[in-house]
C-alpha positions as CSV (number, residue, x, y, z in Angstrom):
1,M,-43.6,-117.5,-76.2
2,T,-41.4,-114.4,-75.7
3,P,-41.5,-112.5,-72.5
4,P,-42.9,-109.2,-72.4
5,T,-40.8,-106.0,-73.0
6,P,-40.6,-103.7,-70.2
7,T,-42.0,-100.4,-71.4
8,T,-39.9,-97.3,-71.1
9,R,-41.2,-93.9,-70.6
10,A,-38.2,-92.0,-71.7
11,D,-40.6,-89.2,-72.8
12,T,-42.0,-88.7,-69.4
13,P,-40.5,-85.6,-67.5
14,P,-39.1,-86.2,-63.9
15,V,-41.5,-85.4,-61.3
16,P,-40.0,-82.4,-59.3
17,P,-40.0,-82.8,-55.6
18,A,-42.4,-81.3,-53.3
19,A,-41.5,-77.7,-52.3
20,D,-41.3,-78.6,-48.6
21,S,-38.8,-81.7,-49.2
22,R,-36.3,-79.5,-51.3
23,I,-32.8,-79.7,-50.0
24,V,-31.5,-76.4,-49.2
25,P,-27.3,-76.4,-49.1
26,R,-26.3,-75.2,-45.9
27,R,-23.6,-72.4,-45.8
28,V,-20.4,-73.7,-44.0
29,Q,-18.4,-71.0,-42.1
30,D,-14.6,-71.5,-42.9
31,P,-12.9,-71.7,-39.5
32,A,-10.2,-69.6,-40.7
33,V,-12.6,-66.5,-41.2
34,G,-13.7,-66.5,-38.0
35,A,-10.4,-66.8,-36.3
36,R,-9.2,-63.8,-38.1
37,E,-12.2,-61.8,-36.8
38,G,-11.3,-63.1,-33.3
39,R,-14.1,-65.3,-32.8
40,P,-14.1,-69.3,-32.3
41,A,-15.0,-71.1,-35.9
42,Q,-18.6,-72.4,-36.2
43,T,-20.0,-75.1,-38.5
44,G,-23.2,-73.3,-39.4
45,L,-23.4,-69.5,-40.5
46,P,-26.2,-67.7,-38.6
47,V,-28.4,-65.1,-40.3
48,Q,-26.2,-62.0,-41.4
49,G,-28.4,-59.6,-39.2
50,E,-28.0,-61.8,-36.3
51,A,-24.5,-62.0,-36.7
52,A,-23.8,-58.3,-37.0
53,G,-25.8,-57.5,-34.1
54,L,-23.8,-60.0,-32.0
55,R,-20.6,-58.4,-33.1
56,R,-21.8,-55.1,-32.4
57,A,-22.9,-55.9,-29.0
58,L,-19.6,-58.0,-28.1
59,G,-18.0,-55.1,-29.5
60,N,-20.0,-52.3,-27.4
61,H,-19.3,-54.7,-24.3
62,R,-15.7,-54.8,-24.7
63,L,-15.0,-50.9,-25.5
64,L,-17.0,-50.5,-22.1
65,V,-14.8,-52.9,-20.3
66,L,-11.7,-50.7,-22.0
67,V,-13.2,-47.6,-20.6
68,V,-13.8,-48.5,-17.1
69,S,-10.5,-50.2,-17.2
70,V,-8.7,-46.9,-18.1
71,V,-10.5,-45.1,-15.3
72,L,-9.6,-47.5,-13.0
73,T,-6.2,-47.3,-14.2
74,V,-6.0,-43.6,-13.5
75,A,-7.6,-44.3,-9.8
76,V,-5.0,-47.0,-9.2
77,V,-2.1,-44.2,-10.4
78,A,-3.6,-41.5,-8.3
79,G,-3.7,-43.8,-5.1
80,S,-0.4,-45.0,-5.7
81,T,0.9,-41.3,-5.4
82,A,-1.2,-40.6,-2.4
83,V,0.5,-43.5,-0.6
84,G,3.3,-42.5,1.8
85,T,4.1,-40.9,5.1
86,S,4.0,-37.0,3.9
87,G,0.1,-36.9,4.4
88,V,-0.7,-36.1,0.6
89,S,-4.1,-37.4,0.0
90,V,-5.7,-39.0,-3.3
91,G,-7.5,-35.4,-4.0
92,D,-3.9,-33.7,-3.8
93,A,-2.7,-36.6,-6.2
94,L,-5.4,-35.9,-8.7
95,R,-4.8,-32.3,-8.5
96,V,-1.1,-32.4,-9.2
97,L,-2.3,-34.8,-12.2
98,W,-4.5,-32.2,-13.6
99,L,-1.7,-29.5,-13.0
100,R,0.8,-31.4,-15.0
101,V,-1.6,-32.3,-17.9
102,A,-3.6,-28.8,-18.1
103,G,-1.2,-26.6,-16.4
104,G,-2.5,-23.9,-13.7
105,T,-1.3,-21.7,-10.8
106,I,0.5,-23.6,-7.7
107,E,-0.6,-21.8,-4.5
108,P,2.3,-21.4,-1.9
109,E,0.8,-23.9,0.5
110,F,0.4,-26.6,-2.0
111,V,4.1,-26.2,-3.5
112,Q,5.5,-29.0,-1.0
113,A,2.8,-31.3,-2.1
114,Y,3.2,-30.7,-5.5
115,G,6.9,-31.3,-5.2
116,I,6.6,-34.7,-3.4
117,V,3.9,-36.0,-6.1
118,A,5.4,-34.3,-9.2
119,D,9.0,-34.9,-8.9
120,L,9.0,-38.3,-6.8
121,R,5.8,-40.4,-6.9
122,L,4.2,-39.5,-10.0
123,P,7.4,-40.3,-12.3
124,R,7.9,-43.6,-10.3
125,A,4.1,-44.4,-11.0
126,L,3.9,-43.5,-14.7
127,L,7.3,-45.5,-15.2
128,A,5.9,-48.5,-13.5
129,L,2.8,-48.2,-15.4
130,A,4.4,-47.8,-18.8
131,A,7.0,-50.6,-18.2
132,G,4.2,-53.0,-17.2
133,A,2.1,-52.0,-20.4
134,G,5.4,-52.9,-22.4
135,L,6.2,-56.1,-20.6
136,S,2.3,-57.2,-20.7
137,V,1.9,-56.4,-24.5
138,A,4.9,-57.9,-25.4
139,G,3.8,-61.4,-23.5
140,A,0.5,-61.2,-25.2
141,V,1.9,-60.7,-28.5
142,M,4.4,-64.0,-28.0
143,Q,1.9,-66.0,-26.7
144,G,-0.2,-65.4,-29.4
145,L,2.0,-65.9,-32.2
146,L,3.6,-69.0,-30.5
147,R,0.3,-70.3,-29.5
148,N,1.3,-71.0,-25.9
149,P,0.1,-69.2,-22.8
150,L,3.3,-70.1,-20.8
151,V,5.4,-68.1,-23.2
152,S,6.7,-64.3,-21.9
153,P,9.9,-62.4,-22.5
154,F,11.4,-63.7,-19.4
155,T,10.5,-67.5,-19.9
156,L,12.1,-67.2,-23.7
157,G,15.3,-65.6,-21.9
158,V,14.8,-62.0,-23.5
159,S,14.6,-60.3,-20.4
160,P,17.9,-61.8,-18.8
161,A,19.7,-61.1,-21.9
162,A,18.5,-57.7,-22.0
163,A,19.8,-57.2,-18.1
164,F,23.0,-58.5,-19.3
165,G,23.4,-56.1,-21.8
166,A,22.4,-53.2,-19.7
167,S,24.8,-54.5,-17.0
168,L,27.6,-54.6,-19.5
169,A,27.0,-51.1,-20.6
170,I,26.9,-50.1,-16.9
171,L,30.1,-51.9,-16.0
172,L,31.9,-50.2,-19.1
173,G,30.6,-46.9,-17.8
174,G,32.1,-47.4,-14.4
175,G,28.8,-47.4,-12.8
176,G,27.9,-43.8,-13.4
177,V,25.8,-44.4,-16.6
178,A,21.9,-43.6,-16.0
179,S,19.6,-46.1,-17.1
180,S,18.1,-43.8,-19.6
181,N,21.5,-43.6,-21.3
182,P,21.1,-44.5,-25.0
183,L,24.2,-46.8,-24.7
184,V,22.3,-48.8,-21.9
185,I,19.2,-49.1,-23.8
186,L,21.1,-50.0,-27.1
187,S,23.2,-52.6,-25.2
188,A,20.0,-54.0,-23.6
189,L,18.3,-54.0,-27.2
190,V,21.2,-55.6,-29.0
191,A,21.5,-58.5,-26.5
192,A,17.6,-59.3,-26.3
193,G,17.6,-59.1,-30.3
194,L,20.6,-61.5,-30.7
195,V,19.2,-63.8,-28.0
196,T,15.6,-63.8,-29.8
197,M,17.2,-64.6,-33.2
198,L,19.3,-67.2,-31.8
199,V,16.1,-69.1,-29.9
200,L,13.9,-68.4,-32.8
201,G,16.2,-69.6,-35.5
202,L,17.0,-72.7,-33.5
203,A,13.6,-73.7,-33.3
204,S,13.0,-73.2,-36.8
205,A,16.1,-75.1,-38.1
206,R,15.3,-77.9,-35.7
207,K,11.3,-77.6,-36.0
208,M,11.0,-77.5,-32.3
209,A,7.8,-77.8,-30.7
210,V,6.7,-74.8,-28.5
211,A,7.5,-77.0,-25.1
212,T,11.0,-77.6,-26.3
213,L,11.6,-73.7,-27.2
214,L,10.4,-73.0,-23.4
215,L,13.2,-75.5,-22.2
216,L,15.5,-73.5,-24.6
217,G,14.6,-70.1,-23.2
218,I,15.3,-71.6,-19.6
219,A,18.6,-72.7,-20.6
220,V,19.2,-69.1,-22.2
221,T,17.9,-67.7,-19.1
222,Q,20.1,-69.6,-16.8
223,L,23.3,-68.8,-19.0
224,F,22.6,-65.0,-19.2
225,E,21.8,-65.0,-15.5
226,A,25.4,-66.5,-15.0
227,L,27.0,-64.1,-17.3
228,T,25.5,-61.2,-15.1
229,A,26.5,-62.8,-11.8
230,G,30.1,-62.6,-13.4
231,L,29.9,-59.0,-14.4
232,Q,28.9,-58.3,-10.6
233,Y,32.0,-60.7,-9.4
234,V,34.3,-58.4,-11.2
235,A,32.6,-55.1,-10.7
236,N,33.6,-52.5,-8.3
237,E,31.2,-51.6,-5.3
238,N,29.6,-48.6,-7.1
239,T,29.2,-50.5,-10.2
240,L,27.8,-53.5,-8.1
241,Q,25.3,-51.6,-6.6
242,A,24.1,-50.5,-10.1
243,I,24.0,-53.8,-11.6
244,V,22.1,-55.3,-8.4
245,R,19.4,-52.8,-9.4
246,W,18.9,-54.4,-12.8
247,T,18.8,-58.1,-11.3
248,L,16.3,-57.3,-8.7
249,G,14.0,-54.9,-10.7
250,S,13.2,-51.2,-9.5
251,V,11.5,-48.2,-10.3
252,N,13.2,-46.4,-7.4
253,D,14.8,-42.8,-8.6
254,A,12.6,-42.7,-11.6
255,T,13.1,-39.5,-13.8
256,W,10.5,-37.9,-16.1
257,N,13.2,-38.4,-18.9
258,E,12.8,-42.2,-18.3
259,V,9.0,-42.0,-18.3
260,R,9.3,-40.1,-21.9
261,I,11.4,-42.8,-23.2
262,M,9.2,-45.8,-22.0
263,G,5.9,-43.9,-22.9
264,A,6.9,-43.1,-26.2
265,V,8.0,-46.6,-27.0
266,V,4.5,-47.8,-26.0
267,V,2.5,-45.0,-27.7
268,V,4.2,-45.6,-30.8
269,L,4.6,-49.7,-31.0
270,L,1.1,-50.4,-29.5
271,P,-0.9,-49.1,-32.3
272,L,1.6,-51.0,-34.8
273,L,0.7,-54.3,-33.1
274,L,-2.9,-53.3,-33.4
275,W,-2.7,-53.0,-36.9
276,F,-1.8,-56.8,-37.3
277,A,-4.3,-57.9,-34.8
278,K,-6.6,-59.7,-37.5
279,D,-3.3,-61.2,-38.7
280,M,-2.4,-62.4,-35.0
281,N,-5.9,-63.8,-34.6
282,A,-5.5,-65.8,-37.8
283,I,-2.1,-67.4,-36.5
284,A,-3.6,-68.0,-33.1
285,F,-6.7,-69.3,-33.7
286,A,-6.4,-71.2,-36.9
287,G,-2.9,-72.1,-37.2
288,D,-0.4,-71.2,-39.9
289,D,-1.8,-73.1,-43.0
290,A,-5.4,-71.5,-42.5
291,A,-3.6,-68.1,-41.9
292,R,-1.8,-68.6,-45.0
293,S,-5.0,-69.5,-46.7
294,L,-6.2,-65.9,-45.8
295,G,-3.3,-64.2,-47.2
296,V,-1.4,-63.7,-44.1
297,N,2.6,-63.9,-44.5
298,V,3.0,-65.9,-41.4
299,T,6.8,-66.0,-41.3
300,V,7.3,-62.2,-41.8
301,V,4.4,-61.5,-39.4
302,R,5.7,-63.6,-36.8
303,V,9.1,-62.7,-36.8
304,G,8.6,-59.0,-37.2
305,L,6.0,-58.7,-34.3
306,I,8.1,-60.8,-32.1
307,L,11.1,-58.4,-32.7
308,V,8.8,-55.5,-32.0
309,S,7.6,-57.1,-28.6
310,V,11.4,-57.9,-28.0
311,L,11.9,-54.1,-28.2
312,L,9.2,-53.3,-25.8
313,A,10.6,-55.7,-23.3
314,S,14.2,-54.4,-23.8
315,V,13.4,-51.0,-23.3
316,A,11.5,-51.9,-20.1
317,V,14.3,-53.9,-18.7
318,S,17.0,-51.2,-19.4
319,L,15.2,-48.8,-17.5
320,C,13.6,-51.1,-14.6
321,G,15.4,-54.1,-14.5
322,V,14.4,-57.8,-14.8
323,I,10.7,-58.0,-13.9
324,G,9.9,-61.3,-14.4
325,F,6.2,-62.4,-14.4
326,V,4.5,-59.3,-15.7
327,G,4.6,-60.3,-19.3
328,L,3.1,-63.8,-18.2
329,V,0.3,-62.9,-16.0
330,G,-0.8,-59.6,-17.4
331,P,-2.2,-61.1,-20.7
332,H,-3.8,-63.9,-18.7
333,I,-5.6,-61.3,-16.9
334,A,-7.0,-59.4,-19.9
335,R,-7.8,-62.7,-21.5
336,L,-10.0,-63.8,-18.7
337,I,-11.6,-60.2,-18.8
338,I,-12.1,-59.4,-22.3
339,G,-11.4,-62.6,-24.5
340,A,-8.7,-63.2,-26.8
341,D,-9.4,-61.1,-29.8
342,H,-6.0,-59.4,-30.0
343,Q,-8.0,-56.2,-31.0
344,Y,-9.1,-55.8,-27.7
345,L,-6.7,-58.2,-25.8
346,L,-3.7,-55.8,-26.5
347,P,-4.9,-52.5,-25.0
348,L,-6.4,-54.4,-21.8
349,S,-3.0,-56.4,-21.6
350,A,-1.2,-53.0,-21.4
351,L,-3.6,-51.7,-18.6
352,S,-3.6,-54.7,-16.5
353,G,0.1,-55.3,-16.7
354,G,0.5,-51.4,-15.8
355,V,-1.9,-51.7,-12.9
356,L,-0.1,-54.9,-11.6
357,L,3.2,-53.1,-11.6
358,V,1.8,-50.0,-10.4
359,A,0.2,-52.3,-7.5
360,A,3.3,-54.2,-6.8
361,D,5.4,-51.0,-6.3
362,T,2.9,-49.8,-4.1
363,I,3.0,-52.7,-1.9
364,G,6.9,-52.7,-1.8
365,R,6.6,-49.2,-0.7
366,T,4.4,-49.8,2.0
367,V,4.6,-53.2,3.5
368,V,8.1,-52.8,5.3
369,A,8.3,-49.0,5.3
370,P,10.3,-46.9,5.5
371,S,12.3,-49.7,3.5
372,V,11.5,-50.3,0.2
373,V,11.0,-53.7,-1.3
374,P,12.3,-53.7,-5.3
375,V,9.2,-54.1,-7.3
376,G,10.6,-57.5,-9.2
377,I,10.8,-59.1,-5.9
378,V,7.4,-58.1,-5.4
379,V,5.9,-59.4,-8.9
380,A,7.9,-62.7,-8.6
381,M,6.2,-63.3,-5.5
382,L,2.9,-62.7,-7.0
383,G,3.7,-64.1,-10.3
384,A,5.4,-67.5,-9.2
385,P,2.3,-69.1,-7.6
386,V,0.1,-68.1,-10.9
387,F,3.0,-69.6,-13.3
388,I,2.6,-72.9,-11.2
389,Y,-1.2,-72.7,-11.4
390,L,-0.9,-72.5,-15.3
391,I,1.4,-75.3,-15.6
392,M,-0.7,-77.7,-13.7
393,T,-4.2,-76.6,-15.3
394,R,-2.4,-76.8,-18.7
395,R,-1.3,-80.5,-17.9
396,A,-4.6,-81.3,-16.3
397,A,-6.4,-80.2,-19.7
398,K,-4.2,-82.6,-21.8
């Protein structure tokens, strides 16, 4: 007896699944896309309307933070120009600021206060503001492109190299060369640029980790500090005094010409850096491979923007000397307030670094008045504990 043949129903169409049991494919966000836009990567994509509304709300909030920060910066600068023994009030300082911007008639009884603020205190405060902004923006760019919060122009040896270049120009000029002299600025820029290419070239050739890069920067810092000390040893009395000013960092005897130079550098280079903010976001948040997948030329962007940040730091050092921790602390303050998106981080870093340097200069002028503590010393005393805290918290996180 033959077994029954199983019946097949090839002509029967398949039964479609129920409507409520259909599997809808889930759209997954590319983590690199979120990184380029300055927001963390997500595993799922929310509704487009909700995402757009969230971005608008965050953008409005950040713009409000920037506007408030600008107002606070103006208040800090005005307060700094009003601090002193001459009896100039904050209202007088704001009036001088308005007269410098909009022009107007100066009454005879206001001439003395105008001279004190406009010729002495205001250039000093504005130079500190512009130099602090330049150093802080340079630090933010380096930290983002190298993906390490401990990187700054000082820790990579850029600032000590620029100080050596400026000191060498002063020594060759016999001590009578002004800080705004193009020779001093060019010498500082060349020294800092050569050191940057050396450090980054060695790091790229040896495929160094960022921690090793920091150690290399520390070695370069020690080398150029020793070279600067050697210049001090062979300098005469007048030249030695001028070189020591660079090693300590100071905005004493600031002039309007120096303010124009530093301000012009910041005003020109900051928009250039903001133009590449999304590229920096992609490199900083998603890494090199994901950034390349988005069409970012990582090598060109990294080297080019680091050279721009070196230019910012070099001009600041040539005018104000070595000011160590502004490029480290300023970006961290801004990042805590507004987040890590470079479209907003860079402007707030400029404001926070400028306010930090203006506040440090004001403290240095008042804490042991009538003597003046160089601003580099005050910033180092404030920045060193923050640097130690960052190192300890980073190690604890690991």
